[in-house]
C-alpha positions, 0 to 999 in steps of 0.5 A: 181182662185186657189182652196184652201184646209184646212188640219186638222190632228190628230197629236197624231195618228201614221204617221199623220205628214207624211200623212199631208206633203204628202198631202200638196205636192200632192195638191201643185203640182196640183196647190192648195193653202194649209192652216192649222187650225192655218192659217184659218180665215174663208176665202173661202175653196173648201175642208177640208182634215181630217187626223184622226178619227171621232173626228178629223172630228167632230172638222173640221166640227165645224170649217167650219160649217157655210160655208158648206165646203165639208169634206174628211175624211181619217181614221188614227184612229180606227173605223173612221166611218165618213171617206171615205178613209183609210190611204193607199188610201190617194194619190188616194183620193187626185187625185180624188178630184183634178180631180173632181171625187167625189160627195158631200153627205149632212148629216143632223144635229141637233139644240139643245136649253137648257132652264133653269128654269129662262128662260135663253137659250143656243143653239148649233148644232150636226152632230152625237148626242145631249146627256143629261147625269147625271153630277154626276156618282153616281146619277140618273136623273129623266126626262120626254120625249116629242115629239111635245109637247106630253108627252110620258114617264118619268123615272129615267135614266143615260140620253137620246141620240137624234141622227141623222142617221149619229150618230146612229152608235155611242153613240146611238148604244152602248146604244142599239139603231138601226143602221139607214141608213144615207139616212133615214130622221128621229130622233133617241131617245135612253134612257141611262140605263132607270129604266122603263118598256118603255125604248125602242128607238124611231124613229121619223119624221124629223120634230118632236121636241124632248123635254127632261125635267129634272123633278123637282123631280130630285135632281141634274143637268145634262149636255147637250153635242153636239157631245162630244164637246160643253156642257151646264148645264141643271138645275133641272126644265129646258128642252132640245129641239132638232130638225133637223137643217137647215144646213147640214155637207157635206161629200165627197164620191167616187163611189156609194158603199152602206152604208151596205158595210161600215157597214160590213167593219167597224164593221167586221160583219161575212158575209163570210159564206153567199152564193153568186150569183147563190148560194144565198138563197131565197133573190136572187130570189126576182125580178126574172121572171120565 
């Protein structure tokens, strides 16, 4: 049976159309069946090739979330933290896929549930983060945060981000949260502009239930957003519950480069002055036998 790939491209990105046609040609020459989003109706796929940035990959993940199809991101945008390859590496990346020279890395997701004061429910999921934010820019939210039913703190704020390790380099990071290695199994909770003494990010266990309640003292509703794509209203007196999801999003990876290498490359961290090899400092001595 022929293998099948779905190609998703952010056509607003420069050279995206050219990259898509080159990818199509290379896959077809290798005997693969090629589909595009307008043709996809939930049929079986072996791979989704994503040409664009992180937003395009999140859109692709939404399309095949229930099928668990592996996604290969090729960055045509700016940061592209979820991408495995850059635009110039596209032919080599496709060649590796065709040869089966890759591995699939499962990434944890979040399941979110919003419960209104009337008991009405809304459910969705996220790869990066679930965010509760004020619906009116000029107003502050009054929220209470609980973990496993235990109230931890209540405060006025712009919102609260609940993030996976994968999403720790996104909204949570810009709000002052730590970068979390994706292999770590945990949930990250980061208040947004909290008017409180205890406003530090929290790292909780992967089996924890994180609850954000919109306090009845709050005068205005909030918005709950999953990966910036799926949104629901959170009414005063309602709550948002977030836990680790039962499904994963599966990313194609080549080689075994450590996450720190990508962190340095994507954020352009200043490491050029560090001494290498035998010239290294005390860290290089760890594990040596005298």
